[in-house]
TIRO-2110 file (N, C-alpha, C; in Angstrom, 1 decimal):
// TIRO-2110
-10.8, -8.7, -11.8, N, 1, A
-10.5, -8.0, -13.1, CA, 1, A
-10.4, -6.5, -12.7, C, 1, A
-9.4, -5.8, -13.3, N, 2, A
-9.2, -4.4, -13.0, CA, 2, A
-10.3, -3.6, -13.7, C, 2, A
-10.8, -2.6, -13.0, N, 3, A
-11.8, -1.7, -13.5, CA, 3, A
-11.1, -0.7, -14.5, C, 3, A
-11.9, -0.1, -15.4, N, 4, A
-11.3, 1.0, -16.2, CA, 4, A
-10.7, 2.1, -15.4, C, 4, A
-9.6, 2.7, -15.9, N, 5, A
-8.9, 3.7, -15.2, CA, 5, A
-9.6, 5.0, -15.2, C, 5, A
-10.1, 5.5, -14.1, N, 6, A
-10.8, 6.7, -14.0, CA, 6, A
-10.3, 7.4, -12.7, C, 6, A
-9.1, 8.0, -12.8, N, 7, A
-8.4, 8.5, -11.6, CA, 7, A
-9.2, 9.7, -11.0, C, 7, A
-9.2, 9.7, -9.6, N, 8, A
-9.9, 10.8, -9.0, CA, 8, A
-9.1, 12.1, -9.1, C, 8, A
-9.8, 13.2, -9.2, N, 9, A
-9.2, 14.5, -9.4, CA, 9, A
-8.9, 15.2, -8.0, C, 9, A
-8.6, 14.4, -7.0, N, 10, A
-8.4, 14.9, -5.7, CA, 10, A
-7.1, 15.9, -5.7, C, 10, A
-7.2, 17.0, -5.0, N, 11, A
-6.0, 17.9, -4.9, CA, 11, A
-4.9, 17.2, -4.2, C, 11, A
-3.7, 17.5, -4.5, N, 12, A
-2.5, 16.9, -3.8, CA, 12, A
-2.6, 17.3, -2.3, C, 12, A
-2.6, 16.3, -1.5, N, 13, A
-2.6, 16.5, 0.0, CA, 13, A
-1.2, 16.2, 0.5, C, 13, A
-0.4, 17.3, 0.8, N, 14, A
0.9, 17.2, 1.3, CA, 14, A
0.9, 17.1, 2.8, C, 14, A
1.5, 16.0, 3.4, N, 15, A
1.5, 15.8, 4.8, CA, 15, A
2.8, 16.4, 5.4, C, 15, A
3.8, 16.5, 4.7, N, 16, A
5.1, 17.0, 5.2, CA, 16, A
6.0, 17.3, 4.0, C, 16, A
6.7, 18.4, 4.1, N, 17, A
7.7, 18.7, 3.0, CA, 17, A
8.9, 19.5, 3.6, C, 17, A
10.1, 19.1, 3.3, N, 18, A
11.3, 19.8, 3.6, CA, 18, A
12.3, 19.8, 2.5, C, 18, A
13.5, 20.2, 2.7, N, 19, A
14.4, 20.2, 1.5, CA, 19, A
14.9, 18.9, 1.0, C, 19, A
14.6, 17.8, 1.8, N, 20, A
15.1, 16.5, 1.4, CA, 20, A
14.0, 15.5, 0.9, C, 20, A
12.8, 15.7, 1.5, N, 21, A
11.7, 14.7, 1.2, CA, 21, A
10.4, 15.3, 1.4, C, 21, A
9.4, 14.6, 1.0, N, 22, A
8.0, 15.0, 1.3, CA, 22, A
7.1, 13.7, 1.5, C, 22, A
6.1, 13.9, 2.2, N, 23, A
5.1, 12.8, 2.4, CA, 23, A
3.7, 13.3, 1.9, C, 23, A
3.0, 12.5, 1.1, N, 24, A
1.7, 12.9, 0.6, CA, 24, A
0.7, 11.8, 0.8, C, 24, A
-0.6, 12.1, 0.7, N, 25, A
-1.6, 11.1, 0.8, CA, 25, A
-2.1, 10.8, -0.6, C, 25, A
-2.0, 9.5, -1.0, N, 26, A
-2.5, 9.0, -2.3, CA, 26, A
-3.9, 8.6, -2.2, C, 26, A
-4.8, 9.1, -3.0, N, 27, A
-6.2, 8.7, -3.0, CA, 27, A
-6.3, 7.3, -3.7, C, 27, A
-7.3, 6.6, -3.3, N, 28, A
-7.6, 5.3, -4.0, CA, 28, A
-8.0, 5.5, -5.4, C, 28, A
-7.6, 4.6, -6.3, N, 29, A
-7.9, 4.7, -7.7, CA, 29, A
-6.9, 5.4, -8.5, C, 29, A
-5.9, 6.0, -7.9, N, 30, A
-4.8, 6.7, -8.7, CA, 30, A
-3.5, 5.9, -8.7, C, 30, A
-3.0, 5.7, -9.9, N, 31, A
-1.7, 5.0, -10.0, CA, 31, A
-0.6, 5.7, -9.2, C, 31, A
0.3, 5.0, -8.7, N, 32, A
1.5, 5.6, -8.1, CA, 32, A
2.5, 6.1, -9.1, C, 32, A
2.6, 5.4, -10.2, N, 33, A
3.5, 5.7, -11.3, CA, 33, A
2.8, 5.5, -12.6, C, 33, A
3.2, 6.1, -13.7, N, 34, A
2.5, 5.9, -15.0, CA, 34, A
2.4, 4.4, -15.4, C, 34, A
1.3, 4.0, -16.0, N, 35, A
1.2, 2.7, -16.6, CA, 35, A
1.6, 2.8, -18.1, C, 35, A
1.4, 1.7, -18.8, N, 36, A
1.7, 1.6, -20.2, CA, 36, A
0.6, 2.2, -21.0, C, 36, A
0.8, 3.3, -21.8, N, 37, A
-0.2, 3.9, -22.6, CA, 37, A
-0.6, 5.2, -22.1, C, 37, A
-1.0, 6.1, -23.0, N, 38, A
-1.4, 7.5, -22.7, CA, 38, A
-2.5, 7.5, -21.7, C, 38, A
-3.4, 6.6, -21.8, N, 39, A
-4.6, 6.6, -20.9, CA, 39, A
-4.2, 6.3, -19.4, C, 39, A
-3.0, 5.8, -19.2, N, 40, A
-2.5, 5.5, -17.8, CA, 40, A
-1.4, 6.5, -17.4, C, 40, A
-1.3, 7.6, -18.1, N, 41, A
-0.2, 8.6, -17.8, CA, 41, A
-0.4, 9.3, -16.5, C, 41, A
-1.7, 9.6, -16.1, N, 42, A
-2.0, 10.4, -14.9, CA, 42, A
-1.7, 9.5, -13.7, C, 42, A
-0.9, 10.0, -12.8, N, 43, A
-0.5, 9.2, -11.6, CA, 43, A
-0.1, 10.2, -10.5, C, 43, A
0.1, 9.6, -9.3, N, 44, A
0.5, 10.5, -8.2, CA, 44, A
1.9, 11.1, -8.4, C, 44, A
2.8, 10.3, -9.0, N, 45, A
4.2, 10.8, -9.2, CA, 45, A
4.2, 12.0, -10.1, C, 45, A
3.4, 11.9, -11.2, N, 46, A
3.3, 13.1, -12.2, CA, 46, A
2.7, 14.3, -11.5, C, 46, A
1.7, 14.1, -10.6, N, 47, A
1.1, 15.2, -9.9, CA, 47, A
2.1, 15.8, -8.9, C, 47, A
2.9, 15.0, -8.2, N, 48, A
3.9, 15.4, -7.3, CA, 48, A
4.9, 16.3, -8.0, C, 48, A
5.4, 15.8, -9.2, N, 49, A
6.4, 16.5, -10.0, CA, 49, A
5.9, 17.9, -10.4, C, 49, A
4.6, 18.0, -10.6, N, 50, A
4.1, 19.3, -11.0, CA, 50, A
4.3, 20.4, -9.9, C, 50, A
4.3, 19.9, -8.6, N, 51, A
4.5, 20.8, -7.5, CA, 51, A
5.9, 20.8, -7.0, C, 51, A
6.6, 19.6, -7.1, N, 52, A
8.0, 19.4, -6.6, CA, 52, A
8.8, 18.8, -7.7, C, 52, A
9.4, 19.7, -8.6, N, 53, A
10.0, 19.2, -9.9, CA, 53, A
11.2, 18.3, -9.6, C, 53, A
11.8, 18.3, -8.5, N, 54, A
13.0, 17.4, -8.2, CA, 54, A
12.6, 16.1, -7.6, C, 54, A
11.3, 15.8, -7.4, N, 55, A
10.9, 14.6, -6.7, CA, 55, A
11.4, 13.4, -7.4, C, 55, A
11.7, 12.4, -6.5, N, 56, A
12.2, 11.1, -7.0, CA, 56, A
11.4, 10.0, -6.3, C, 56, A
11.2, 8.9, -7.0, N, 57, A
10.4, 7.8, -6.5, CA, 57, A
11.2, 7.0, -5.5, C, 57, A
10.5, 6.5, -4.4, N, 58, A
11.1, 5.7, -3.4, CA, 58, A
10.3, 4.4, -3.3, C, 58, A
9.0, 4.4, -3.3, N, 59, A
8.2, 3.2, -3.1, CA, 59, A
6.9, 3.4, -3.8, C, 59, A
6.0, 2.4, -3.8, N, 60, A
4.7, 2.5, -4.5, CA, 60, A
3.6, 2.0, -3.6, C, 60, A
2.4, 2.3, -3.9, N, 61, A
1.2, 1.7, -3.4, CA, 61, A
0.4, 1.2, -4.6, C, 61, A
-0.4, 0.1, -4.4, N, 62, A
-1.2, -0.3, -5.4, CA, 62, A
-2.3, 0.7, -5.8, C, 62, A
-2.7, 0.7, -7.0, N, 63, A
-3.6, 1.7, -7.6, CA, 63, A
-4.8, 1.9, -6.6, C, 63, A
-5.4, 0.8, -6.2, N, 64, A
-6.6, 0.8, -5.4, CA, 64, A
-6.4, 1.0, -3.9, C, 64, A
-5.2, 1.2, -3.5, N, 65, A
-4.9, 1.4, -2.1, CA, 65, A
-4.7, 2.9, -1.9, C, 65, A
-5.2, 3.5, -0.8, N, 66, A
-5.0, 4.9, -0.5, CA, 66, A
-4.0, 4.9, 0.7, C, 66, A
-3.5, 6.2, 0.9, N, 67, A
-2.7, 6.4, 2.1, CA, 67, A
-1.3, 7.0, 1.9, C, 67, A
-0.5, 6.9, 2.9, N, 68, A
0.8, 7.7, 2.9, CA, 68, A
1.8, 7.1, 2.0, C, 68, A
2.4, 8.0, 1.2, N, 69, A
3.6, 7.7, 0.4, CA, 69, A
4.6, 8.8, 0.6, C, 69, A
5.9, 8.4, 0.5, N, 70, A
7.0, 9.4, 0.6, CA, 70, A
7.7, 9.5, -0.7, C, 70, A
8.3, 10.7, -1.0, N, 71, A
9.1, 10.9, -2.1, CA, 71, A
10.4, 11.6, -1.7, C, 71, A
11.5, 11.3, -2.4, N, 72, A
12.7, 12.0, -2.1, CA, 72, A
12.8, 13.3, -3.0, C, 72, A
13.5, 14.3, -2.5, N, 73, A
13.7, 15.5, -3.3, CA, 73, A
15.1, 15.7, -3.7, C, 73, A
16.0, 14.8, -3.3, N, 74, A
17.4, 14.8, -3.7, CA, 74, A
17.9, 13.4, -3.9, C, 74, A
18.9, 13.2, -4.7, N, 75, A
19.5, 11.8, -5.0, CA, 75, A
19.9, 11.2, -3.6, C, 75, A
20.5, 12.0, -2.8, N, 76, A
20.9, 11.4, -1.5, CA, 76, A
19.8, 10.9, -0.7, C, 76, A
18.7, 11.7, -0.6, N, 77, A
17.5, 11.2, 0.1, CA, 77, A
16.9, 10.0, -0.5, C, 77, A
16.9, 9.9, -1.9, N, 78, A
16.4, 8.7, -2.5, CA, 78, A
17.2, 7.5, -2.2, C, 78, A
18.5, 7.6, -2.1, N, 79, A
19.3, 6.4, -1.7, CA, 79, A
19.0, 6.0, -0.3, C, 79, A
18.9, 7.0, 0.6, N, 80, A
18.7, 6.7, 2.0, CA, 80, A
17.3, 6.1, 2.3, C, 80, A
16.3, 6.7, 1.7, N, 81, A
14.9, 6.2, 1.9, CA, 81, A
14.7, 4.8, 1.2, C, 81, A
15.3, 4.7, 0.0, N, 82, A
15.1, 3.4, -0.7, CA, 82, A
15.8, 2.3, 0.1, C, 82, A
16.9, 2.6, 0.7, N, 83, A
17.6, 1.5, 1.5, CA, 83, A
16.8, 1.2, 2.7, C, 83, A
16.1, 2.1, 3.3, N, 84, A
15.3, 1.8, 4.5, CA, 84, A
14.2, 0.9, 4.1, C, 84, A
13.6, 1.0, 3.0, N, 85, A
12.6, 0.1, 2.5, CA, 85, A
13.2, -1.2, 2.2, C, 85, A
14.3, -1.2, 1.5, N, 86, A
14.9, -2.5, 1.1, CA, 86, A
15.4, -3.3, 2.3, C, 86, A
15.8, -2.6, 3.3, N, 87, A
16.3, -3.3, 4.5, CA, 87, A
15.2, -3.5, 5.6, C, 87, A
14.0, -3.2, 5.2, N, 88, A
12.8, -3.4, 6.0, CA, 88, A
12.9, -2.6, 7.3, C, 88, A
13.5, -1.4, 7.3, N, 89, A
13.6, -0.5, 8.4, CA, 89, A
12.4, 0.5, 8.4, C, 89, A
11.8, 0.6, 7.2, N, 90, A
10.6, 1.5, 7.1, CA, 90, A
9.5, 0.7, 7.7, C, 90, A
8.7, 1.3, 8.7, N, 91, A
7.6, 0.6, 9.3, CA, 91, A
6.3, 1.1, 8.8, C, 91, A
5.5, 0.2, 8.3, N, 92, A
4.2, 0.5, 7.6, CA, 92, A
3.1, -0.1, 8.4, C, 92, A
2.0, 0.7, 8.5, N, 93, A
0.8, 0.2, 9.1, CA, 93, A
-0.4, 0.5, 8.3, C, 93, A
-1.3, -0.5, 8.1, N, 94, A
-2.4, -0.3, 7.2, CA, 94, A
-3.7, -0.6, 8.0, C, 94, A
-4.8, 0.0, 7.5, N, 95, A
-6.1, -0.3, 8.0, CA, 95, A
-6.9, -1.0, 6.9, C, 95, A
-7.6, -2.1, 7.2, N, 96, A
-8.4, -2.8, 6.2, CA, 96, A
-9.7, -3.2, 6.7, C, 96, A
-10.7, -3.3, 5.9, N, 97, A
-12.0, -3.9, 6.2, CA, 97, A
-12.0, -5.2, 5.3, C, 97, A
-12.3, -6.3, 6.0, N, 98, A
-12.2, -7.6, 5.3, CA, 98, A
-13.6, -8.3, 5.5, C, 98, A
-13.8, -9.3, 4.7, N, 99, A
-15.1, -10.1, 4.7, CA, 99, A
-15.0, -11.0, 5.9, C, 99, A
-16.1, -11.1, 6.7, N, 100, A
-16.3, -12.1, 7.7, CA, 100, A
-15.6, -11.7, 9.0, C, 100, A
-15.9, -12.5, 10.0, N, 101, A
-15.3, -12.3, 11.4, CA, 101, A
-14.0, -13.1, 11.5, C, 101, A
-12.9, -12.3, 11.8, N, 102, A
-11.6, -13.0, 12.1, CA, 102, A
-11.7, -13.4, 13.6, C, 102, A
-11.5, -14.6, 13.8, N, 103, A
-11.4, -15.1, 15.2, CA, 103, A
-10.1, -14.7, 15.9, C, 103, A
-10.2, -14.4, 17.2, N, 104, A
-9.0, -14.0, 17.9, CA, 104, A
-8.8, -12.5, 17.8, C, 104, A
-7.8, -12.0, 18.5, N, 105, A
-7.5, -10.6, 18.5, CA, 105, A
-6.3, -10.2, 17.7, C, 105, A
-5.4, -11.2, 17.4, N, 106, A
-4.2, -10.8, 16.7, CA, 106, A
-3.5, -12.1, 16.2, C, 106, A
-2.6, -12.0, 15.2, N, 107, A
-2.0, -13.1, 14.7, CA, 107, A
-0.9, -12.8, 13.6, C, 107, A
-0.4, -13.8, 13.0, N, 108, A
0.6, -13.6, 11.9, CA, 108, A
0.2, -14.5, 10.7, C, 108, A
0.4, -14.0, 9.5, N, 109, A
0.2, -14.7, 8.3, CA, 109, A
1.6, -14.9, 7.7, C, 109, A
2.1, -16.1, 7.7, N, 110, A
3.4, -16.4, 7.2, CA, 110, A
3.3, -17.4, 6.0, C, 110, A
3.1, -16.8, 4.8, N, 111, A
2.9, -17.6, 3.6, CA, 111, A
3.7, -17.1, 2.5, C, 111, A
4.5, -17.9, 1.8, N, 112, A
5.4, -17.5, 0.7, CA, 112, A
4.5, -17.1, -0.5, C, 112, A
4.9, -16.1, -1.2, N, 113, A
4.2, -15.5, -2.4, CA, 113, A
5.0, -15.5, -3.6, C, 113, A
4.3, -15.7, -4.8, N, 114, A
4.9, -15.6, -6.1, CA, 114, A
3.9, -15.1, -7.1, C, 114, A
4.3, -14.6, -8.2, N, 115, A
3.4, -14.1, -9.2, CA, 115, A
2.7, -15.3, -9.8, C, 115, A
1.4, -15.2, -10.1, N, 116, A
0.6, -16.2, -10.7, CA, 116, A
0.7, -15.9, -12.2, C, 116, A
1.7, -16.4, -12.9, N, 117, A
2.0, -16.0, -14.2, CA, 117, A
0.9, -16.1, -15.2, C, 117, A
0.1, -17.1, -15.3, N, 118, A
-1.0, -17.1, -16.3, CA, 118, A
-2.1, -16.1, -16.0, C, 118, A
-2.1, -15.6, -14.7, N, 119, A
-3.2, -14.7, -14.3, CA, 119, A
-2.6, -13.3, -13.8, C, 119, A
-1.5, -12.9, -14.4, N, 120, A
-0.9, -11.6, -14.0, CA, 120, A
-1.9, -10.5, -14.1, C, 120, A
-1.9, -9.5, -13.2, N, 121, A
-0.9, -9.3, -12.1, CA, 121, A
-1.2, -10.0, -10.8, C, 121, A
-2.1, -11.0, -10.8, N, 122, A
-2.4, -11.7, -9.6, CA, 122, A
-1.2, -12.4, -9.0, C, 122, A
-1.1, -12.5, -7.7, N, 123, A
-0.1, -13.2, -7.0, CA, 123, A
-0.7, -14.4, -6.3, C, 123, A
0.1, -15.3, -5.8, N, 124, A
-0.5, -16.5, -5.2, CA, 124, A
0.5, -17.1, -4.1, C, 124, A
-0.1, -17.9, -3.2, N, 125, A
0.7, -18.6, -2.3, CA, 125, A
1.4, -19.8, -3.0, C, 125, A
2.7, -20.0, -2.8, N, 126, A
3.4, -21.1, -3.3, CA, 126, A
4.5, -21.6, -2.4, C, 126, A
4.3, -22.7, -1.7, N, 127, A
5.3, -23.2, -0.7, CA, 127, A
6.5, -23.7, -1.4, C, 127, A
6.5, -24.0, -2.7, N, 128, A
7.7, -24.5, -3.3, CA, 128, A
8.7, -23.4, -3.8, C, 128, A
8.1, -22.4, -4.5, N, 129, A
9.0, -21.4, -5.1, CA, 129, A
8.7, -19.9, -4.6, C, 129, A
7.7, -19.8, -3.7, N, 130, A
7.3, -18.4, -3.3, CA, 130, A
8.4, -17.8, -2.4, C, 130, A
8.4, -16.5, -2.4, N, 131, A
9.3, -15.7, -1.5, CA, 131, A
8.7, -15.6, -0.1, C, 131, A
9.6, -15.7, 0.9, N, 132, A
9.1, -15.5, 2.3, CA, 132, A
8.3, -14.2, 2.5, C, 132, A
7.1, -14.3, 3.1, N, 133, A
6.3, -13.1, 3.3, CA, 133, A
5.6, -13.2, 4.6, C, 133, A
5.6, -12.1, 5.4, N, 134, A
5.1, -12.2, 6.7, CA, 134, A
4.2, -10.9, 7.0, C, 134, A
3.0, -11.1, 7.5, N, 135, A
2.1, -10.0, 7.8, CA, 135, A
1.6, -10.2, 9.2, C, 135, A
1.7, -9.2, 10.1, N, 136, A
1.1, -9.2, 11.4, CA, 136, A
-0.2, -8.5, 11.4, C, 136, A
-1.2, -9.0, 12.1, N, 137, A
-2.5, -8.3, 12.1, CA, 137, A
-3.0, -8.2, 13.5, C, 137, A
-3.9, -7.2, 13.7, N, 138, A
-4.6, -7.0, 15.0, CA, 138, A
-6.1, -6.7, 14.6, C, 138, A
-7.0, -7.4, 15.2, N, 139, A
-8.4, -7.1, 14.9, CA, 139, A
-8.9, -6.0, 15.8, C, 139, A
-9.4, -4.9, 15.2, N, 140, A
-9.9, -3.7, 15.9, CA, 140, A
-11.4, -3.8, 16.2, C, 140, A
-12.1, -4.5, 15.3, N, 141, A
-13.6, -4.6, 15.4, CA, 141, A
-14.0, -5.8, 14.5, C, 141, A
-15.0, -6.5, 15.0, N, 142, A
-15.4, -7.7, 14.2, CA, 142, A
-16.9, -7.9, 14.4, C, 142, A
-17.6, -8.2, 13.3, N, 143, A
-19.0, -8.6, 13.3, CA, 143, A
-19.1, -9.9, 12.4, C, 143, A
-20.2, -10.5, 12.3, N, 144, A
-20.3, -11.7, 11.4, CA, 144, A
-20.1, -11.3, 10.0, C, 144, A
-20.4, -10.1, 9.6, N, 145, A
-20.3, -9.7, 8.2, CA, 145, A
-18.8, -9.2, 7.8, C, 145, A
-18.1, -8.5, 8.7, N, 146, A
-16.8, -8.0, 8.4, CA, 146, A
-16.0, -7.7, 9.6, C, 146, A
-14.7, -7.6, 9.4, N, 147, A
-13.7, -7.3, 10.4, CA, 147, A
-12.9, -6.1, 10.0, C, 147, A
-12.6, -5.2, 11.0, N, 148, A
-11.7, -4.1, 10.7, CA, 148, A
-10.3, -4.5, 11.4, C, 148, A
-9.2, -4.4, 10.6, N, 149, A
-8.0, -4.9, 11.1, CA, 149, A
-6.9, -3.9, 10.8, C, 149, A
-5.8, -3.9, 11.7, N, 150, A
-4.6, -3.1, 11.5, CA, 150, A
-3.6, -4.2, 11.0, C, 150, A
-2.9, -3.9, 9.9, N, 151, A
-2.0, -4.8, 9.3, CA, 151, A
-0.6, -4.2, 9.3, C, 151, A
0.4, -5.0, 9.7, N, 152, A
1.8, -4.5, 9.6, CA, 152, A
2.6, -5.5, 8.8, C, 152, A
2.9, -5.2, 7.5, N, 153, A
3.7, -6.1, 6.7, CA, 153, A
5.2, -6.1, 7.1, C, 153, A
5.8, -7.2, 7.4, N, 154, A
7.2, -7.3, 7.7, CA, 154, A
8.0, -7.5, 6.5, C, 154, A
7.4, -7.9, 5.4, N, 155, A
8.1, -8.0, 4.1, CA, 155, A
7.3, -7.1, 3.1, C, 155, A
7.8, -6.9, 1.9, N, 156, A
7.1, -6.0, 1.0, CA, 156, A
6.8, -6.6, -0.3, C, 156, A
6.2, -7.8, -0.3, N, 157, A
5.9, -8.4, -1.6, CA, 157, A
4.7, -7.8, -2.3, C, 157, A
4.6, -7.9, -3.6, N, 158, A
3.5, -7.4, -4.4, CA, 158, A
2.2, -8.0, -3.9, C, 158, A
1.2, -7.2, -3.7, N, 159, A
-0.1, -7.6, -3.2, CA, 159, A
-0.1, -8.5, -2.0, C, 159, A
1.0, -8.3, -1.2, N, 160, A
1.1, -9.2, 0.0, CA, 160, A
-0.1, -9.2, 0.9, C, 160, A
-0.6, -8.0, 1.3, N, 161, A
-1.7, -7.9, 2.3, CA, 161, A
-2.9, -8.5, 1.6, C, 161, A
-3.1, -8.2, 0.4, N, 162, A
-4.3, -8.7, -0.3, CA, 162, A
-4.4, -10.2, -0.4, C, 162, A
-3.3, -10.8, -0.8, N, 163, A
-3.2, -12.3, -0.9, CA, 163, A
-3.2, -13.0, 0.4, C, 163, A
-2.5, -12.4, 1.4, N, 164, A
-2.5, -13.0, 2.7, CA, 164, A
-3.9, -13.0, 3.4, C, 164, A
-4.6, -11.9, 3.3, N, 165, A
-6.0, -11.9, 3.8, CA, 165, A
-6.9, -12.9, 3.1, C, 165, A
-6.7, -12.9, 1.8, N, 166, A
-7.5, -13.9, 1.0, CA, 166, A
-7.2, -15.3, 1.5, C, 166, A
-5.9, -15.6, 1.7, N, 167, A
-5.5, -17.0, 2.1, CA, 167, A
-6.1, -17.3, 3.5, C, 167, A
-6.2, -16.2, 4.3, N, 168, A
-6.8, -16.4, 5.7, CA, 168, A
-8.3, -16.7, 5.6, C, 168, A
-8.9, -16.5, 4.4, N, 169, A
-10.3, -16.7, 4.3, CA, 169, A
-11.1, -15.4, 4.5, C, 169, A
-10.4, -14.2, 4.5, N, 170, A
-11.1, -13.0, 4.7, CA, 170, A
-10.6, -11.9, 3.7, C, 170, A
-11.0, -12.0, 2.5, N, 171, A
-10.5, -11.1, 1.5, CA, 171, A
-10.8, -9.6, 1.8, C, 171, A
-10.0, -8.7, 1.4, N, 172, A
-10.3, -7.3, 1.6, CA, 172, A
-11.5, -6.9, 0.8, C, 172, A
-12.4, -6.2, 1.4, N, 173, A
-13.6, -5.8, 0.7, CA, 173, A
-13.3, -4.8, -0.4, C, 173, A
-14.0, -5.0, -1.5, N, 174, A
-13.8, -4.1, -2.7, CA, 174, A
-12.6, -4.4, -3.5, C, 174, A
-11.8, -5.4, -3.2, N, 175, A
-10.6, -5.7, -4.0, CA, 175, A
-11.0, -6.2, -5.4, C, 175, A
-10.6, -5.4, -6.4, N, 176, A
-11.1, -5.8, -7.8, CA, 176, A
-10.4, -7.1, -8.3, C, 176, A
-9.3, -7.5, -7.7, N, 177, A
-8.6, -8.7, -8.2, CA, 177, A
-9.0, -9.9, -7.4, C, 177, A
-9.1, -9.8, -6.1, N, 178, A
-9.2, -11.0, -5.3, CA, 178, A
-10.6, -11.1, -4.6, C, 178, A
-11.4, -10.1, -4.7, N, 179, A
-12.8, -10.1, -4.2, CA, 179, A
-13.7, -9.3, -5.1, C, 179, A
-13.7, -9.6, -6.4, N, 180, A
-14.5, -8.8, -7.4, CA, 180, A
-16.0, -9.0, -7.2, C, 180, A
-16.7, -7.9, -7.6, N, 181, A
-18.2, -7.9, -7.6, CA, 181, A
-18.8, -8.1, -6.2, C, 181, A
-18.1, -7.6, -5.2, N, 182, A
-18.7, -7.7, -3.8, CA, 182, A
-19.5, -6.4, -3.5, C, 182, A
-19.6, -5.5, -4.4, N, 183, A
-20.5, -4.4, -4.3, CA, 183, A
-19.9, -3.1, -3.7, C, 183, A
-18.6, -3.2, -3.3, N, 184, A
-17.9, -2.0, -2.7, CA, 184, A
-17.3, -1.1, -3.8, C, 184, A
-17.4, 0.2, -3.7, N, 185, A
-17.0, 1.1, -4.7, CA, 185, A
-15.4, 1.2, -4.8, C, 185, A
-14.8, 0.9, -3.7, N, 186, A
-13.3, 1.0, -3.6, CA, 186, A
-12.8, -0.2, -2.8, C, 186, A
-11.5, -0.4, -2.9, N, 187, A
-10.8, -1.4, -2.1, CA, 187, A
-10.6, -0.8, -0.7, C, 187, A
-11.0, -1.5, 0.3, N, 188, A
-11.0, -1.1, 1.7, CA, 188, A
-9.6, -1.4, 2.3, C, 188, A
-8.6, -0.7, 1.8, N, 189, A
-7.2, -0.9, 2.3, CA, 189, A
-6.5, 0.5, 2.2, C, 189, A
-6.0, 0.9, 3.3, N, 190, A
-5.4, 2.3, 3.5, CA, 190, A
-4.1, 2.2, 4.2, C, 190, A
-3.1, 2.8, 3.7, N, 191, A
-1.8, 2.9, 4.3, CA, 191, A
-1.8, 4.1, 5.3, C, 191, A
-2.1, 3.7, 6.6, N, 192, A
-2.4, 4.7, 7.6, CA, 192, A
-1.2, 5.4, 8.2, C, 192, A
-0.1, 4.7, 8.3, N, 193, A
1.1, 5.3, 8.9, CA, 193, A
2.4, 4.7, 8.3, C, 193, A
3.4, 5.6, 8.2, N, 194, A
4.7, 5.2, 7.7, CA, 194, A
5.7, 5.9, 8.6, C, 194, A
6.6, 5.0, 9.2, N, 195, A
7.7, 5.5, 10.0, CA, 195, A
9.0, 5.3, 9.4, C, 195, A
9.8, 6.3, 9.3, N, 196, A
11.1, 6.2, 8.6, CA, 196, A
12.1, 7.1, 9.4, C, 196, A
13.3, 7.1, 9.0, N, 197, A
14.3, 8.0, 9.6, CA, 197, A
14.6, 9.1, 8.5, C, 197, A
14.7, 10.3, 9.0, N, 198, A
15.0, 11.4, 8.0, CA, 198, A
16.3, 11.2, 7.3, C, 198, A
16.4, 11.3, 6.0, N, 199, A
17.6, 11.0, 5.2, CA, 199, A
18.8, 11.8, 5.6, C, 199, A
18.6, 13.0, 6.1, N, 200, A
19.7, 13.8, 6.5, CA, 200, A
20.1, 13.8, 8.0, C, 200, A
19.1, 14.0, 8.8, N, 201, A
19.3, 14.0, 10.3, CA, 201, A
19.3, 12.6, 10.9, C, 201, A
18.6, 11.7, 10.3, N, 202, A
18.5, 10.4, 10.9, CA, 202, A
17.4, 10.3, 11.9, C, 202, A
16.7, 11.4, 12.2, N, 203, A
15.7, 11.5, 13.2, CA, 203, A
14.5, 10.6, 12.8, C, 203, A
13.9, 9.9, 13.7, N, 204, A
12.7, 9.1, 13.4, CA, 204, A
11.5, 10.0, 13.1, C, 204, A
10.8, 9.7, 12.1, N, 205, A
9.6, 10.5, 11.7, CA, 205, A
8.4, 9.6, 11.4, C, 205, A
7.3, 10.1, 11.7, N, 206, A
6.0, 9.3, 11.5, CA, 206, A
5.0, 10.2, 10.7, C, 206, A
4.5, 9.6, 9.6, N, 207, A
3.5, 10.3, 8.9, CA, 207, A
2.2, 9.5, 8.9, C, 207, A
1.1, 10.2, 9.1, N, 208, A
-0.2, 9.5, 9.3, CA, 208, A
-1.3, 10.1, 8.4, C, 208, A
-2.2, 9.3, 7.9, N, 209, A
-3.4, 9.8, 7.2, CA, 209, A
-4.5, 8.9, 7.6, C, 209, A
-5.5, 9.5, 8.2, N, 210, A
-6.6, 8.7, 8.7, CA, 210, A
-7.4, 8.0, 7.6, C, 210, A
-7.8, 6.7, 7.8, N, 211, A
-8.5, 6.0, 6.8, CA, 211, A
-9.8, 6.6, 6.5, C, 211, A
-10.2, 6.8, 5.2, N, 212, A
-11.4, 7.4, 4.9, CA, 212, A
-12.6, 6.5, 4.9, C, 212, A
-12.5, 5.4, 5.5, N, 213, A
-13.6, 4.4, 5.6, CA, 213, A
-13.7, 3.8, 7.0, C, 213, A
END
């Protein structure tokens, strides 16, 4: 169950800015875009607009996920960056702490996902009607209680990492939807790195923000 919305008042952390785009670090607990209702109006996008009035949305992170997000500053940049995400050319890397010991050093989770309509916004694995979804993972550290993993989603489904890790038997710690009441103050999922091509020059760029956990 989602917790009440109490967004952190963290100052905007700009990782990169030029005339076409910017990269910022989203804190956990802050919506990427406004929700429905005045109580859900505060979001990263509105805060970015306060400092960069021409900013345009390209992608999102879940409310409870922290980490790197990019915004376009021109319509051309928005088209270019959005296409990179749509065509899966944007490379994303996440850090997560999950429950229990994951055996082995690396692997893939290849399970189709679809919205769980009676329990929205939850998603679920469905081999009949789910959309193809692939996550690569590498175990960085593991104890009997928890594992620290690097995740590389090859598709971009809603809640993909969260549901894939749950299906693996190792839910992400602090996840309010898929591992509620486990005692963690935040969801232990962080978008650590994003690699894209600059919308004007085409040059490869990498933006990083160290996991705060």
